[in-house]
C-alpha positions as CSV (number, residue, x, y, z in Angstrom):
1,M,2.2,2.8,-19.8
2,I,-1.1,1.2,-20.7
3,E,-3.2,3.6,-22.7
4,G,-6.7,4.0,-24.0
5,R,-8.3,1.4,-21.7
6,D,-11.1,1.2,-19.3
7,I,-9.8,-0.1,-15.9
8,V,-11.9,-1.3,-13.0
9,C,-9.8,-1.4,-9.8
10,F,-11.0,-3.3,-6.8
11,S,-9.0,-2.0,-3.8
12,F,-8.3,-3.2,-0.3
13,G,-9.0,0.2,1.1
14,A,-11.1,3.3,0.6
15,W,-10.1,6.1,-1.7
16,D,-10.3,8.6,1.1
17,D,-8.3,6.5,3.5
18,M,-4.5,6.4,3.7
19,V,-2.9,6.8,0.3
20,E,-1.4,3.5,-0.6
21,T,-0.4,1.5,-3.7
22,P,-3.9,1.4,-5.3
23,Q,-4.4,5.2,-5.2
24,Y,-0.8,5.9,-6.4
25,L,-1.2,3.6,-9.4
26,M,-4.8,4.5,-10.4
27,T,-4.2,8.2,-10.2
28,R,-1.4,7.8,-12.8
29,L,-3.3,5.3,-14.9
30,A,-6.2,7.8,-15.1
31,T,-4.0,10.2,-17.1
32,R,-4.2,7.9,-20.1
33,N,-7.1,5.6,-19.3
34,R,-10.6,5.7,-17.8
35,V,-10.5,4.3,-14.2
36,L,-13.3,3.2,-11.9
37,Y,-11.9,2.7,-8.4
38,I,-13.9,0.5,-6.1
39,D,-13.5,0.9,-2.3
40,A,-13.1,-2.2,-0.2
41,P,-16.5,-3.5,0.9
42,V,-17.5,-3.3,4.5
43,S,-20.1,-5.1,6.7
44,P,-22.2,-3.4,9.4
45,L,-20.3,-5.6,11.9
46,G,-17.2,-3.6,10.9
47,A,-18.4,-0.8,13.1
48,I,-17.8,-3.0,16.1
49,R,-14.8,-5.2,15.3
50,G,-13.5,-4.2,11.9
51,L,-10.4,-2.2,10.9
52,Q,-12.5,0.8,9.8
53,G,-14.4,1.2,13.1
54,P,-17.8,3.0,13.4
55,A,-16.8,6.2,11.6
56,G,-15.3,4.3,8.6
57,T,-18.1,1.9,8.4
58,W,-20.9,4.5,8.3
59,R,-18.8,6.7,5.9
60,A,-18.6,3.7,3.5
61,I,-22.3,3.0,3.7
62,K,-23.0,6.7,3.1
63,N,-20.7,6.7,0.1
64,W,-22.5,3.6,-1.3
65,R,-25.8,5.4,-1.1
66,R,-24.5,8.5,-2.9
67,G,-23.3,6.4,-5.9
68,Y,-20.1,6.7,-7.8
69,R,-18.4,10.2,-7.9
70,Q,-15.8,11.7,-10.1
71,V,-12.7,12.7,-8.2
72,A,-10.5,13.7,-11.2
73,D,-10.4,13.6,-15.0
74,N,-11.1,10.0,-16.1
75,L,-11.3,8.8,-12.5
76,W,-14.4,7.7,-10.7
77,V,-14.7,6.2,-7.2
78,A,-17.6,4.0,-5.9
79,A,-18.3,2.3,-2.6
80,P,-19.9,-1.1,-2.9
81,P,-23.0,-2.1,-1.0
82,P,-22.6,-3.5,2.6
83,I,-21.8,-7.2,2.6
84,L,-22.5,-10.0,5.0
85,P,-20.0,-10.5,7.9
86,K,-17.9,-13.6,8.0
87,R,-16.9,-12.8,4.4
88,T,-14.2,-15.5,4.2
89,N,-16.6,-18.3,5.0
90,R,-17.1,-20.0,1.6
91,F,-20.9,-20.0,1.8
92,V,-21.1,-16.3,2.9
93,N,-18.4,-15.4,0.3
94,R,-20.6,-16.8,-2.5
95,I,-23.6,-14.8,-1.4
96,N,-21.5,-11.6,-1.2
97,A,-19.9,-12.3,-4.6
98,V,-23.3,-12.6,-6.2
99,L,-24.4,-9.3,-4.7
100,L,-21.2,-7.5,-5.6
101,R,-21.1,-8.9,-9.2
102,R,-24.5,-7.5,-9.9
103,W,-23.6,-4.1,-8.4
104,L,-20.2,-4.0,-10.2
105,A,-21.7,-4.8,-13.6
106,A,-24.3,-2.0,-13.1
107,Q,-21.6,0.6,-12.2
108,A,-19.4,-0.4,-15.2
109,K,-22.5,-0.3,-17.6
110,S,-23.5,3.1,-16.2
111,L,-20.1,4.5,-17.1
112,G,-20.0,2.8,-20.5
113,F,-17.0,0.5,-19.6
114,E,-16.9,-2.5,-21.9
115,H,-14.5,-5.4,-21.5
116,P,-12.2,-3.4,-19.1
117,V,-9.0,-4.4,-17.5
118,Y,-10.0,-5.9,-14.1
119,W,-7.3,-4.9,-11.7
120,T,-7.9,-6.3,-8.2
121,F,-5.9,-5.9,-5.1
122,Q,-8.4,-8.1,-3.2
123,P,-7.5,-11.8,-2.4
124,R,-10.9,-12.5,-0.7
125,F,-13.3,-12.1,-3.6
126,P,-12.5,-14.5,-6.5
127,G,-14.9,-14.5,-9.4
128,L,-15.9,-10.9,-9.0
129,G,-14.3,-9.8,-12.2
130,R,-16.4,-12.2,-14.3
131,A,-19.3,-9.7,-14.1
132,L,-17.3,-7.3,-16.3
133,K,-16.3,-9.8,-19.1
134,P,-12.8,-8.3,-18.8
135,A,-10.2,-8.1,-21.5
136,L,-7.7,-9.0,-18.9
137,S,-7.9,-10.0,-15.2
138,L,-5.0,-8.9,-13.0
139,Y,-4.4,-9.7,-9.3
140,Y,-2.0,-7.2,-7.8
141,C,-0.8,-8.7,-4.6
142,V,0.8,-6.3,-2.1
143,D,0.6,-8.2,1.2
144,D,0.2,-11.7,2.7
145,F,-3.3,-10.8,3.8
146,A,-4.0,-14.3,5.3
147,A,-1.1,-13.8,7.7
148,A,-2.4,-10.5,9.2
149,P,-2.8,-11.2,13.0
150,Y,-6.4,-10.1,13.4
151,T,-8.7,-12.2,15.5
152,W,-11.4,-12.2,12.8
153,N,-8.9,-13.1,10.0
154,S,-9.2,-16.8,9.2
155,E,-5.9,-17.7,7.6
156,P,-7.0,-21.1,6.0
157,E,-10.1,-19.5,4.5
158,V,-8.2,-16.4,3.1
159,R,-5.5,-18.7,1.7
160,A,-8.1,-20.8,-0.1
161,L,-9.8,-17.7,-1.6
162,E,-6.5,-16.2,-2.6
163,E,-5.5,-19.4,-4.4
164,Q,-8.7,-19.2,-6.4
165,T,-8.1,-15.6,-7.2
166,C,-4.6,-16.4,-8.4
167,R,-5.7,-19.3,-10.6
168,E,-8.5,-17.4,-12.3
169,S,-6.4,-14.3,-13.0
170,D,-4.6,-13.9,-16.3
171,V,-1.6,-12.3,-14.6
172,V,-0.5,-12.0,-10.9
173,I,1.9,-9.2,-9.9
174,C,3.4,-9.2,-6.5
175,T,5.3,-6.5,-4.7
176,G,7.5,-9.0,-2.7
177,R,9.7,-11.8,-3.7
178,R,8.3,-14.2,-1.1
179,L,4.8,-13.3,-2.3
180,V,5.9,-14.4,-5.8
181,E,7.4,-17.6,-4.6
182,N,4.3,-18.6,-2.7
183,R,1.8,-17.8,-5.5
184,R,3.6,-18.9,-8.7
185,A,2.4,-22.5,-8.0
186,F,-1.1,-21.3,-8.6
187,N,-0.4,-19.2,-11.7
188,P,2.8,-19.4,-13.8
189,E,2.2,-15.8,-15.0
190,T,3.3,-14.4,-11.6
191,H,5.7,-11.6,-11.6
192,F,7.7,-9.4,-9.2
193,I,7.3,-5.6,-9.3
194,P,8.5,-3.8,-6.1
195,E,6.7,-0.9,-4.5
196,A,7.7,2.7,-5.4
197,A,7.5,6.3,-4.3
198,D,6.2,9.6,-5.4
199,V,9.9,10.7,-5.7
200,A,9.3,14.2,-6.8
201,L,7.0,14.8,-3.8
202,F,9.2,13.3,-1.1
203,A,12.4,14.8,-2.6
204,R,10.9,18.2,-1.5
205,A,12.3,17.3,2.0
206,M,15.7,18.3,0.5
207,D,14.4,21.7,-0.6
208,A,15.6,24.7,1.5
209,G,12.3,26.4,1.1
210,V,10.2,23.6,2.7
211,K,9.3,24.4,6.2
212,Q,9.4,22.0,9.1
213,P,6.1,21.9,11.0
214,D,6.5,23.6,14.4
215,E,5.4,20.5,16.4
216,I,8.3,18.4,15.2
217,A,10.9,21.2,14.7
218,R,10.8,22.0,18.4
219,L,11.7,18.5,19.5
220,P,14.9,18.4,21.5
221,G,18.0,16.5,20.4
222,R,18.5,14.4,17.3
223,I,15.2,13.1,15.7
224,V,14.7,9.5,14.8
225,G,11.6,9.2,12.7
226,Y,9.0,6.9,11.3
227,T,6.0,7.5,9.0
228,G,3.1,5.2,8.4
229,L,0.5,3.1,10.2
230,I,1.3,2.8,13.9
231,N,-0.1,-0.6,15.0
232,W,0.9,-4.2,15.7
233,R,3.5,-4.0,13.0
234,I,5.7,-1.8,15.2
235,D,8.2,-3.8,17.3
236,V,7.3,-2.2,20.7
237,P,10.1,-4.0,22.7
238,L,12.7,-2.7,20.2
239,M,11.3,0.8,20.4
240,L,11.2,0.7,24.2
241,H,14.9,-0.3,24.2
242,L,15.8,2.5,21.8
243,A,13.9,5.2,23.7
244,Q,15.0,4.1,27.1
245,Q,18.7,3.7,26.2
246,R,18.8,7.0,24.3
247,P,16.8,9.6,26.2
248,E,18.7,12.3,24.4
249,W,17.1,11.3,21.1
250,S,13.5,12.3,20.2
251,F,11.4,9.6,18.4
252,A,8.9,11.1,16.1
253,L,6.0,8.8,14.9
254,V,3.9,10.3,12.1
255,G,0.8,8.4,11.2
256,P,-2.6,7.1,12.4
257,V,-2.5,5.1,15.6
258,K,-4.3,1.7,15.9
259,D,-4.1,-1.0,18.6
260,D,-3.7,1.7,21.3
261,E,-3.4,-0.8,24.2
262,Y,-0.4,-2.5,22.6
263,L,1.3,0.8,22.1
264,V,0.6,2.3,25.5
265,P,4.0,1.6,27.1
266,L,5.8,3.1,24.1
267,L,3.7,6.2,23.8
268,A,4.0,6.9,27.5
269,L,7.7,7.6,27.2
270,P,8.7,11.3,27.4
271,N,10.9,11.2,24.3
272,V,8.4,9.4,22.1
273,H,6.1,11.7,20.2
274,C,3.1,10.8,18.0
275,F,1.8,13.3,15.5
276,G,-1.1,11.4,14.1
277,R,-2.2,11.1,10.5
278,K,-0.9,13.7,8.0
279,T,-1.7,14.2,4.3
280,I,1.0,13.0,1.9
281,E,1.6,16.6,1.0
282,E,2.6,17.4,4.6
283,L,5.0,14.5,4.9
284,P,8.1,16.1,3.3
285,G,8.1,18.8,6.0
286,Y,8.1,16.2,8.7
287,L,10.7,14.1,7.0
288,K,12.9,17.1,6.6
289,A,13.1,17.4,10.4
290,M,14.2,13.8,10.9
291,D,17.9,12.9,11.1
292,V,17.4,9.2,10.6
293,C,14.4,7.2,9.5
294,I,13.5,3.7,10.7
295,L,11.5,0.7,9.7
296,P,11.0,-0.8,13.2
297,Y,8.7,-3.7,12.1
298,V,8.2,-6.7,14.3
299,L,9.3,-9.9,12.5
300,N,6.5,-12.4,11.6
301,E,5.1,-14.1,8.5
302,Y,3.1,-11.0,7.6
303,T,6.0,-8.5,7.8
304,H,8.4,-10.8,6.0
305,N,6.2,-10.4,3.0
306,V,5.9,-6.6,3.3
307,F,7.6,-4.2,1.0
308,P,7.2,-0.9,2.9
309,L,6.3,2.1,0.7
310,K,8.6,4.0,3.1
311,L,11.8,2.5,1.7
312,F,11.9,4.7,-1.4
313,E,10.0,7.6,0.2
314,Y,12.7,7.8,2.9
315,A,15.4,7.5,0.2
316,A,13.8,10.2,-2.0
317,A,13.9,12.5,1.1
318,G,17.6,11.7,1.4
319,K,17.4,10.0,4.7
320,A,19.6,7.3,6.2
321,I,17.5,4.2,6.9
322,V,17.7,1.5,9.6
323,S,15.4,-1.5,9.3
324,T,14.7,-4.7,11.2
325,D,15.6,-7.9,9.4
326,M,12.5,-8.2,7.1
327,Y,13.0,-10.6,4.3
328,E,12.1,-8.1,1.6
329,M,14.6,-5.5,2.9
330,R,17.6,-7.8,2.8
331,A,18.1,-7.2,-1.0
332,Y,18.6,-3.5,-0.2
333,E,21.1,-3.9,2.7
334,G,24.2,-1.8,2.3
335,S,22.9,0.4,-0.5
336,E,19.5,1.8,0.5
337,L,19.6,0.9,4.2
338,T,21.2,-0.9,7.1
339,I,19.7,-3.8,9.0
340,G,19.7,-4.1,12.8
341,R,19.2,-7.7,13.8
342,T,19.2,-7.1,17.5
343,P,18.0,-4.1,19.6
344,E,21.7,-3.2,20.4
345,E,22.7,-3.4,16.7
346,F,19.7,-1.3,15.7
347,E,20.7,1.3,18.2
348,R,24.3,1.3,17.1
349,L,23.4,1.7,13.4
350,I,21.2,4.7,14.2
351,A,24.1,6.3,16.2
352,D,26.5,5.6,13.3
353,A,24.1,7.2,10.8
354,L,23.8,10.3,13.0
355,T,27.6,10.6,13.1
356,T,28.5,9.8,9.5
357,D,25.6,11.1,7.4
358,S,26.3,14.1,5.2
359,P,24.6,16.3,2.6
360,E,26.5,14.4,-0.1
361,H,25.1,11.0,1.1
362,Q,21.6,12.5,1.3
363,A,21.8,13.8,-2.3
364,E,23.0,10.3,-3.5
365,R,20.1,8.6,-1.8
366,S,17.6,11.0,-3.3
367,T,19.1,10.7,-6.7
368,G,19.1,6.9,-6.5
369,A,15.4,6.9,-5.7
370,R,14.6,8.4,-9.0
371,A,14.7,4.9,-10.6
372,N,11.8,3.8,-8.3
373,T,8.9,6.0,-9.3
374,W,5.3,4.8,-9.8
375,E,5.7,5.7,-13.5
376,H,8.6,3.3,-13.7
377,R,6.5,0.6,-12.1
378,L,3.6,1.1,-14.5
379,E,6.1,0.8,-17.4
380,E,7.2,-2.6,-15.9
381,A,3.5,-3.6,-15.6
382,A,2.8,-2.6,-19.2
383,R,5.6,-4.8,-20.5
384,I,4.0,-7.8,-18.7
385,L,0.3,-7.0,-19.5
386,T,0.6,-5.7,-23.1
387,P,1.1,-9.2,-24.7
388,H,-2.0,-10.5,-22.9
389,L,-4.0,-7.5,-24.0
390,D,-2.8,-7.8,-27.6
391,R,-3.8,-11.5,-27.7
392,A,-7.3,-10.6,-26.3
393,A,-7.7,-7.8,-28.9
394,A,-6.7,-10.2,-31.7
395,A,-9.4,-12.6,-30.5
396,A,-12.1,-10.0,-30.5
397,P,-10.7,-6.8,-32.2
398,S,-13.9,-4.8,-32.4
399,K,-14.6,-5.1,-28.6
400,L,-11.2,-5.4,-26.9
401,A,-8.8,-3.2,-28.8
402,P,-7.9,0.1,-27.1
403,E,-9.4,3.3,-28.5
404,T,-7.3,5.2,-31.0
405,A,-7.4,8.8,-32.1
406,P,-9.3,9.4,-35.4
């Protein structure tokens, strides 16, 4: 793992929002480095039409006004100032970038960060890291953000900004193979590192002492479960087929619900149960109650580039997994999961798993997941980044070399 560095992370989400790849990685990096985690910027217009809604927008503005805060040893979180809407418009983006660069430089200086590693998950703000004079600039790409089907998301503009982000980065790391294929043309130092899991946490679903929450434990019949964001990614026609054809199964959806209108027909069914957002510490108990776990994503350009965190989380919990035919999941077919390419096949694979699964199979899955921890992923990243950091240190040893113990 990288050690003795200052790291500035520019995330696509807020620290206090759903725990995703940026939080998992930065929490672990902070055990051996100093980390400044920057929340995703918001505009006041986000209160009306953005992902965060009114509550999230005003919370972000409040966090900006309070300044950076320390959330753990060697780990600080800061919310940037509000930005202008229409952020992907080139002219607006340049104005926002100037404002954000000045603010970012001031935060780093206040914490005494010099020539940090700039670790951005954001495709929409090229040039931002220049404010830090970084020892290394890394773009860590976890999604095809340009393909997200939001009305306000301008695909051509986001793709142009992401291309610039790739070109100006020293290294690009992608969590999907298709993401690598489509970005290597912009930067030959583009590498594949898949997503991971907090295996120790999710393996607790196998522990006899972990209690199933009452609200899911009392569901009738066999439980088919899903954890994560519940929005347009869910294949509603597929889920309607499953729930209507198998009224004896209970379908448990655990996670925050977005796009309510799209989901209304599904959530209205008597055997579909939504339990809302839970903390990651609560998830093992919910997973323990599930007999089979599913990845019921609709198939489109966005989801074909997704590597769901749930793959190795489900596996660590020992669960049989059935997925739709997402591109990134095909490499794991037959070992970690099965793929249903039609609603009828998806239903049959769930039924097969309910019939054939065993404690031995569950133990094998959980054991196999141990090779896919966040610590393993950071070791992979270190092997890629260390040569670049060493060359930077050799060029300016007094400023860029990591601190060493006296």
